VONU-473024 format. One record per residue (C-alpha): x, y, z. Coordinates in steps of 0.5 Angstrom, whole numbers, plus 2048, in hexadecimal, padded with zeros to 3 digits. Layout:
XYZ...
// end
This chain:
71C7BA7007217BF6FD7287BE6FD72B7C17027347C27027377BE70773B7C57097357C870A7317C270D7387C27127377C871472F7C77157317C271A7367C571D7327CB71F72C7C67227327C37277357CA72972D7CC72B72C7C472E7337C57327317CD73572B7CB73872D7C573A7337C973D72E7CD74072A7C97447317C77477327CF74872B7D27497277CC74A7257C97527297C47557287BC75572C7BB75B7307B77577357B97527347B374E72C7B474D72D7BB74C7317BA74672D7B47447267BA74472C7BE73F72C7B973B7257B773B7237BE73872A7BE7337277B973171F7BC7307237C172B7267BD72871F7B972671C7C07257207C271F71F7BA71C7187BC71D7187C271971D7C07147197B971371F7B57157227B171A7297B071972A7B771C72B7B27217307AE71F7367B27227347B37297367AC72A73E7AF72A73C7B772B7397B573273D7B07367447B47377417BA73973C7B673D7447B47417487BB7407427BE7437427B87497497B974A74A7C174C7447BF7527487BA75474C7BB75B7547BB75C7557B575E7527B27567577AD75375B7B274F75E7AB74A7577A874A7547AF74775A7B17427597A97407517A973E7517AF73C7567AF7367527A873574C7AA73574E7B17307527AD72C74C7A772B7477AE72A74C7B272574C7AB7217457A97217427B17207487B271A7457AA71773D7AE7177407B47147437AF70F73E7AC70C7387B170D7357B27067307B970872A7BB70C7267B77057297B07087267AD70E7297A77127237A170F72279E71571E7A57167187A571271879E71371879D71A7137A471A70E7A171570D79A71970C79E71F7067A271B7017A771F7077A772470C7A971F70D7B072270E7AB7297127A67277177AA7247187AF72A71A7A872F71C7A472C7217A87257227AE72A7207AC7327227A57337297A573072B7AB7347297A873A72D7A17377337A67377337A973D7327A17407397A073D73C7A673F73A7A47477417A17477447A77457417AC74A7427A77507497A774C74B7AF74D7467B07547497AA75874F7AC75C7557A775D7597A375975679D75875779875475E79C75075F79574B75879574A75779C74875E79A74275A79474075479873E75879D73B75B79873775579573575179B73475779D72F75679772B74D79772A75079E72875579B72375079572074C79B71F75079F71B75279871774B79671674979C71474E79D70F74E79670B74679870B74779E70774B79C70274779670174279A7007467A06FB74879A6F67437946F773F7906F27377916F273578A6F673C78B6F973D78970174378B70574578470974D78770975178A70F74F78971574878971174B78371074B78171874478471873E78771573D78C71B74578D71C74379571E73D79272374278E72774879472774279972973F79372F74779273174879973274179B73674579473974B79973C74679D73F74579874474A79774574C79D74774779D74B74A79874E75079974F74C79E75474779A75774979475874379275C73E79675674079175173A78D74F73579474D73C79874A73A79374573479474473579973F73979573A73578F73B72F79473973379673373478F73272D78D73272C79272D73079172872F78972972778972972679072372B79272072F78D71D72878971C72678F71772D78F71472C78871372678871072778D70C72D78B70972B78470772478870472978B70072F7886FE72D7806FE73477E6FE73478070473277A70773977870573C77C70A73577A71073977370F74077470F74177A71374077B71B73A77F71D73D78372274478172574A78072174C77B71F74F77771974977671374676F71174876B70B74376C70573F7677047407686FD
// end
């Protein structure tokens, strides 16, 4: 594929997202009502995902979807807040809004910074589609686009509860969720900055084991999971009795990280950099902790 200028590529991706959001908004304004606010927005979310999928197929690049993870959640949150009644707790709404917006800005900005242009596609997508064989289109739609959308929506369900349930709930837990959410975003930011600096200066074959990356092989994923735990706590603060299903979104995202994302990253790192085995031997896989001493 011909190399496309990064600014032009970002313009194309931005246009795709404007269309996707417009389609979702049109459904919410003019589409038939499902009778439940969460279901209306889920349908709109899926329609927006399908628009991005169409652009992915047109440009033969499933990385069109990458920014969807961070762009859509704040839009869902503010729409839910807009549609709530006057009895909702304003403090809880503001606390969760700050966390979600800060998280979305950081994650989207990191994607923009690392995005080289539409000539580049996340290495995992072609590998996954090749494995699907003749079902490649279905795998692209379902596994790369729809399943992540549903996972993120499930992770946002506690936010829906937090901004639609009346009453103050457990105020102290809302504050804990707020602190945890901002700490999670800060951890991700530091991890990303450290990785970008390492990539800019690393020697061939070198593996990252500095800063936060000396305590966890995937501190960015740990921070991301912690953010979704914070959202779950916001929901539990609003509806303590429903804790058992409000944690399902965070659990689903943890399962994706531990069952798919991290194993793929580890396999690729070991294949490309033999020195990574030493990092595996010393550094925690996920939860940060002091590194073990090298056997060497």
